[in-house]
VOBADO-71782 format. One record per residue (C-alpha): x, y, z. Coordinates in pm, whole numbers, padded with zeros to 5 digits, always signed. Layout:
% residues N
XYZ;...
END
This chain:
% residues 570
-01580+01406+03313;-01330+01150+03443;-01609+00892+03496;-01680+00886+03121;-01327+00746+03062;-01372+00469+03321;-01721+00381+03191;-01622+00345+02827;-01294+00177+02915;-01468-00094+03121;-01743-00141+02859;-01487-00188+02579;-01276-00423+02791;-01570-00656+02872;-01690-00644+02511;-01335-00720+02388;-01295-01028+02608;-01639-01157+02501;-01547-01119+02134;-01208-01285+02187;-01362-01601+02332;-01634-01592+02061;-01355-01583+01800;-01184-01889+01954;-01517-02076+01956;-01593-01984+01591;-01241-02093+01494;-01275-02429+01671;-01621-02496+01524;-01522-02356+01181;-01839-02145+01172;-01935-01829+00983;-02254-01638+01068;-02415-01414+00808;-02701-01183+00913;-02912-00990+00661;-03187-00734+00712;-03356-00578+00406;-03386-00200+00437;-03503-00105+00086;-03567-00256-00257;-03439-00036-00541;-03463-00148-00908;-03476-00511-00794;-03148-00452-00604;-03216-00498-00232;-03030-00262+00001;-02946-00488+00292;-02795-00435+00633;-02549-00724+00637;-02325-00845+00917;-02050-01106+00879;-01942-01277+01198;-01644-01510+01154;-01322-01574+01347;-01135-01299+01159;-01386-01017+01220;-01446-01108+01588;-01072-01142+01662;-00991-00808+01497;-01280-00638+01680;-01163-00777+02014;-00814-00631+01952;-00956-00293+01844;-01176-00278+02154;-00900-00386+02395;-00655-00127+02260;-00931+00139+02265;-01012+00049+02625;-00649+00100+02732;-00618+00421+02527;-00935+00573+02678;-00815+00483+03029;-00476+00638+02945;-00652+00955+02814;-00808+01009+03158;-00474+01149+03278;-00310+01248+02948;-00605+01468+02849;-00697+01545+03212;-00638+01921+03179;-00852+01944+02866;-01177+02134+02917;-01357+01925+02656;-01251+01577+02768;-01601+01432+02728;-01616+01556+02367;-01275+01399+02299;-01378+01062+02446;-01704+01061+02247;-01508+01130+01926;-01277+00837+02005;-01581+00614+02073;-01736+00718+01738;-01402+00638+01574;-01398+00288+01725;-01760+00217+01628;-01690+00328+01268;-01401+00081+01257;-01616-00199+01397;-01886-00120+01142;-01624-00159+00868;-01490-00487+01011;-01825-00669+01023;-01948-00550+00679;-01938-00792+00383;-02143-00534+00191;-01985-00242+00003;-02252+00012+00109;-02224-00062+00482;-01843-00066+00439;-01866+00286+00293;-02054+00404+00605;-01775+00279+00832;-01506+00397+00586;-01649+00751+00567;-01713+00752+00942;-01340+00686+00994;-01249+00965+00751;-01481+01223+00909;-01399+01146+01274;-01025+01127+01198;-01049+01479+01051;-01223+01602+01369;-00954+01438+01585;-00656+01563+01380;-00782+01926+01400;-00865+01879+01771;-00603+02133+01892;-00739+02399+01653;-00425+02566+01523;-00291+02623+01171;-00069+02313+01174;-00359+02092+01286;-00586+02241+01020;-00331+02178+00743;-00273+01822+00865;-00649+01764+00889;-00708+01891+00536;-00436+01675+00377;-00568+01372+00573;-00930+01431+00471;-00860+01517+00105;-00624+01222+00049;-00878+00984+00201;-01151+01136-00021;-00975+00981-00323;-01031+00639-00166;-01391+00725-00079;-01462+00818-00441;-01300+00492-00560;-01525+00299-00320;-01834+00486-00445;-01741+00397-00803;-01694+00032-00706;-02045+00040-00551;-02179+00162-00887;-01996-00121-01071;-02121-00384-00825;-02477-00292-00930;-02411-00510-01240;-02437-00818-01015;-02767-00711-00856;-02622-00708-00503;-02347-00531-00310;-02251-00835-00102;-01905-00874-00255;-01823-01195-00061;-02053-01395-00293;-01872-01293-00614;-01500-01268-00532;-01378-01609-00653;-01659-01699-00896;-01640-01372-01091;-01263-01328-01066;-01210-01312-01443;-01518-01096-01510;-01447-00742-01637;-01683-00592-01379;-01507-00765-01088;-01164-00667-01221;-01278-00301-01227;-01424-00327-00876;-01103-00488-00743;-00882-00218-00900;-01098+00054-00739;-01088-00124-00401;-00706-00149-00424;-00692+00228-00494;-00915+00294-00193;-00695+00070+00026;-00376+00245-00093;-00510+00585+00016;-00637+00465+00356;-00319+00268+00433;-00101+00558+00308;+00101+00364+00048;+00305+00553-00216;+00201+00801-00360;-00051+00879-00081;+00197+00855+00210;+00231+01218+00310;-00083+01238+00526;+00033+00977+00778;+00317+01174+00947;+00106+01493+00913;-00174+01328+01115;+00063+01338+01416;-00091+01679+01490;-00367+01484+01671;-00341+01418+02048;-00111+01122+02132;-00390+00884+02247;-00553+00932+01905;-00220+00863+01732;-00191+00546+01939;-00534+00431+01821;-00501+00545+01458;-00161+00387+01401;-00228+00057+01568;-00570-00085+01497;-00807+00160+01331;-00767+00406+01042;-00450+00286+00865;-00529-00083+00906;-00871-00042+00738;-00711-00057+00392;-00508-00370+00472;-00816-00539+00623;-01025-00459+00312;-00757-00609+00086;-00739-00919+00310;-01115-00962+00248;-01070-00898-00127;-00758-01114-00169;-00950-01388-00358;-01038-01157-00650;-00691-01016-00722;-00518-01118-01044;-00142-01171-01075;-00092-00833-01246;-00266-00648-00961;-00056-00837-00706;+00268-00745-00888;+00174-00375-00887;+00079-00396-00518;+00407-00575-00440;+00612-00300-00606;+00420-00013-00439;+00435-00173-00092;+00807-00254-00121;+00881+00109-00216;+00668+00236+00074;+00848+00010+00320;+01191+00119+00197;+01105+00492+00177;+00957+00513+00528;+01243+00315+00685;+01496+00548+00523;+01301+00861+00626;+01274+00751+00991;+01656+00735+01016;+01678+01108+00937;+01383+01225+01148;+01413+01395+01492;+01047+01425+01592;+00965+01136+01829;+00607+01089+01708;+00700+01118+01341;+00965+00845+01377;+00699+00610+01516;+00454+00722+01242;+00708+00638+00971;+00765+00308+01147;+00390+00237+01112;+00414+00318+00742;+00702+00074+00707;+00502-00204+00878;+00198-00131+00660;+00423-00176+00357;+00536-00511+00504;+00172-00625+00549;+00082-00523+00193;+00396-00697+00067;+00315-01037+00219;-00050-00993+00118;+00054-00942-00244;+00257-01266-00224;-00059-01455-00128;-00016-01479+00251;-00337-01310+00363;-00341-01498+00697;+00018-01391+00762;-00073-01029+00682;-00364-01050+00929;-00138-01208+01193;+00117-00927+01160;-00168-00672+01163;-00273-00795+01510;+00073-00827+01666;+00178-00489+01521;-00138-00327+01666;-00033-00427+02018;+00326-00305+02026;+00258+00006+01815;-00026+00121+02045;+00201+00079+02348;+00493+00249+02169;+00280+00560+02111;+00155+00556+02470;+00517+00542+02597;+00610+00827+02361;+00312+01024+02494;+00428+00973+02852;+00781+01091+02762;+00645+01398+02580;+00409+01468+02872;+00697+01448+03121;+00917+01677+02910;+00668+01965+02893;+00540+01866+02545;+00885+01855+02383;+00901+01604+02096;+01257+01652+01966;+01469+01346+02050;+01789+01558+02055;+01672+01714+02383;+01614+01374+02544;+01867+01147+02709;+01926+00936+03023;+01550+00894+03059;+01592+00541+03193;+01699+00691+03529;+01396+00914+03573;+01127+00720+03379;+01233+00356+03434;+00899+00181+03377;+00807+00385+03068;+01152+00321+02922;+01124-00053+02994;+00792-00066+02811;+00932+00139+02523;+01237-00086+02496;+01028-00404+02489;+00806-00255+02214;+01111-00149+02014;+01262-00496+02038;+00928-00648+01938;+00920-00413+01638;+01270-00527+01539;+01159-00892+01559;+01378-01000+01851;+01300-01355+01974;+01062-01434+02144;+00843-01126+02162;+00513-01096+01973;+00661-00914+01671;+00912-01196+01616;+00647-01462+01546;+00490-01267+01260;+00795-01087+01123;+01030-01386+01114;+00764-01602+00951;+00698-01332+00688;+01073-01307+00612;+01107-01685+00574;+00793-01728+00363;+00911-01443+00139;+01253-01609+00105;+01083-01937+00014;+00880-01777-00267;+00999-01739-00626;+01072-01365-00627;+01323-01152-00810;+01641-01007-00662;+01500-00653-00638;+01216-00749-00399;+01449-00971-00193;+01710-00695-00149;+01456-00417-00079;+01279-00636+00179;+01592-00723+00375;+01736-00371+00353;+01403-00240+00489;+01424-00486+00780;+01775-00355+00853;+01649+00006+00840;+01370-00080+01088;+01627-00200+01339;+01850+00098+01257;+01596+00369+01345;+01481+00172+01651;+01834+00155+01794;+01897+00520+01700;+01584+00614+01896;+01691+00402+02195;+02036+00565+02196;+01894+00919+02187;+01640+00845+02462;+01841+00630+02704;+02216+00666+02647;+02289+01033+02567;+02276+01323+02812;+01957+01511+02891;+01984+01837+02695;+01648+01984+02787;+01695+02186+03104;+01928+02176+03402;+01637+02231+03638;+01428+01953+03481;+01273+01731+03748;+01155+01427+03557;+00962+01167+03754;+00711+00890+03694;+00402+01011+03877;+00146+00939+03604;+00004+00623+03764;-00314+00613+03553;-00111+00629+03230;+00123+00358+03357;-00175+00133+03439;-00312+00186+03087;+00028+00094+02942;+00067-00199+03182;-00252-00353+03042;-00087-00385+02700;+00265-00495+02793;+00165-00854+02876;+00002-00895+02535;+00310-00747+02364;+00518-01021+02526;+00285-01323+02512;+00025-01269+02238;+00249-01346+01939;+00290-01713+02023;-00077-01748+02130;-00201-01599+01803;+00031-01815+01593;-00110-02128+01762;-00467-01999+01710;-00459-01867+01352;-00250-02131+01175;-00431-02462+01199;-00151-02629+01004;+00221-02573+01061;+00427-02372+00814;+00720-02585+00704;+00992-02346+00589;+01298-02514+00441;+01576-02272+00349;+01954-02282+00296;+02164-02183+00598;+02261-01845+00446;+01901-01746+00376;+01794-01868+00718;+02055-01646+00886;+01981-01349+00658;+01719-01200+00890;+01948-01219+01194;+02237-01072+00993;+02026-00775+00878;+01909-00714+01236;+02273-00706+01355;+02386-00476+01071;+02085-00247+01125;+02149-00226+01500;+02513-00135+01437;+02418+00126+01178;+02158+00286+01410;+02407+00295+01700;+02673+00459+01482;+02428+00715+01339;+02336+00821+01694;+02684+00789+01848;+02856+00986+01573;+02569+01231+01529;+02815+01512+01454;+02952+01321+01153;+02601+01248+01021;+02508+01613+01089;+02810+01734+00888;+02716+01490+00610;+02362+01633+00615;+02501+01988+00587;+02734+01901+00301;+02462+01699+00122;+02168+01914+00224;+01964+01835-00088;+02002+01458-00041;+01935+01484+00334;+01620+01690+00274;+01511+01442+00004;+01555+01136+00229;+01407+01285+00546;+01122+01450+00352;+00976+01119+00229;+01112+01169-00125;+00941+01514-00149;+00600+01349-00122;+00447+01607+00119;+00553+01883-00123;+00411+01694-00422;+00087+01623-00234;+00033+01987-00134;+00227+02238-00343;+00242+02000-00640;-00136+01968-00646;-00202+02338-00587;+00064+02504-00802;-00088+02453-01148;-00449+02549-01053;-00330+02858-00859;-00089+02963-01137;-00355+02910-01404;-00607+03100-01191;-00367+03395-01164;-00306+03384-01539;-00680+03364-01604;-00751+03668-01382;-00470+03876-01540;-00534+03789-01903;-00907+03730-01911;-01095+03865-01608;-00886+04183-01591;-00742+04172-01947;-00885+04108-02293;-01214+03970-02159;-01255+04293-01966;-01162+04504-02270;-01390+04321-02514;-01645+04201-02262;-01809+04383-01976;-01605+04707-01992;-01653+04742-02368;-02022+04668-02331;-02047+04934-02061;-01871+05193-02284;-02095+05117-02584;-02408+05133-02374;-02292+05462-02218;-02232+05622-02560;-02559+05494-02699;-02750+05609-02394;-02600+05960-02428;-02721+05974-02790;-03061+05849-02686;-03073+06106-02408;-02997+06372-02667;-03273+06243-02889;-03518+06196-02607;-03440+06528-02439;-03713+06702-02657;-03439+06915-02825;-03548+06821-03179;-03910+06900-03100;-03805+07242-02963;-03594+07316-03273;-03882+07207-03494;-04132+07436-03314;-03883+07728-03332;-03840+07668-03707;-04220+07665-03756;-04255+07991-03557;-03968+08145-03759;-04135+08047-04088;-04466+08182-03962;-04301+08518-03885;-04145+08533-04235;-04466+08443-04416;-04677+08684-04211;
END
């Protein structure tokens, strides 16, 4: 069972390196390969198996495979006690192959296969632990993603107007066509559900019910990034109105998740909300026209977020599966290497120079400042950056600075060498890959000219956010008292603006209430009185009469009367 981890890990690693060098070669030669194989001809519309190999798809696939390789190696020890380890690894492999299928597809039908494969396998992985919480989380994940699947199916039907499903041929040429506008709107809807933007955000923290290696994979390079990647491919066909709507939704998502993470105490949920915040950032810069920047941040974020989850998994594993950060503290003494990795990832997430997150995040902030945007977007963006730093420093304080509140007899130690090796494979990329990618992806230099105040704005927000996060953790009693005195506001902020309630109870309440009303008033009320019950009563009465008639009583009376008359006459 352990050999399956090593086998797949090595296979993915070799495949990843091959694809990485292929991507560099394609980028240098400026080549795009397009493979087509006709499967079926239907109403003069050929159903083709199409594969698009360019620098973007190969680079993304190499990152997905490298992260998957490290995660599978890490799972060897993390899931070592699991009786069905081989089943778990095969599910993860299916998950990765679905994502790769989606990445290389320039055709809406083959995209749907990868898209639905992700949805189905993610459901199987979220319900892996087979308890009520996992089932609920799995159902909200699957049903929310079904909205996107339906949107994609409808876009496939609309694409039939062009006689082919290869959308890459029509994006720019048919941009103003009504059919392409409809298809693009449906694709945006599908991307919003998969990337958990408002109002479909509630499934992302719920999906934390999955095992930690799965969370590491889902939140870095696979499921949630599928929507962003699809929009990067579709960016040529979006009109200004669509981009404005996307900009507003993504800015709200970024702000909401950053605010929620500052009030959360579950270690994995904090990192999940952090992912949501970064997805909002990618969508935001994508809606401002920087699709290469969005892709760049997608790759750098995948690296440090995968490692962040792996570090969190190691901490949870060491603390007997406890996820509440209030029980943790002084972990740097007992888990020094894990805490070093976690700290580097946190700093990369905050955009501290010169880690990988800095190269994408700082560039995004400066390009956004250079654009003609209104005050609302500018303020929300920079406040969200400050909130990112705030929850990161709050997390660091709870994990490293405070006292360990878990157990006096707790003997924490770093003996998980296999997990550390898996994490060690990623840490070098977290440190060095940002600069390497920026030199690779941008063939021309971005010249960003800004006033001194705007240039220093990012650094100022990082400092303010760090101070706020430190104070929230240091004076936890004050923030706790504030939460008690403003319990409604605290519940509203930490509960993602009531979105999980709206997504579950809000969707179920009216149908269940109407169903109850229907049963009481119709099924067991007037419909019963005038319908089946009344029919039964009428039939019963009529059948009694008929029984009376058919019981030969009349014939007997008639014969008796004839005999009586006969006696009289005789």
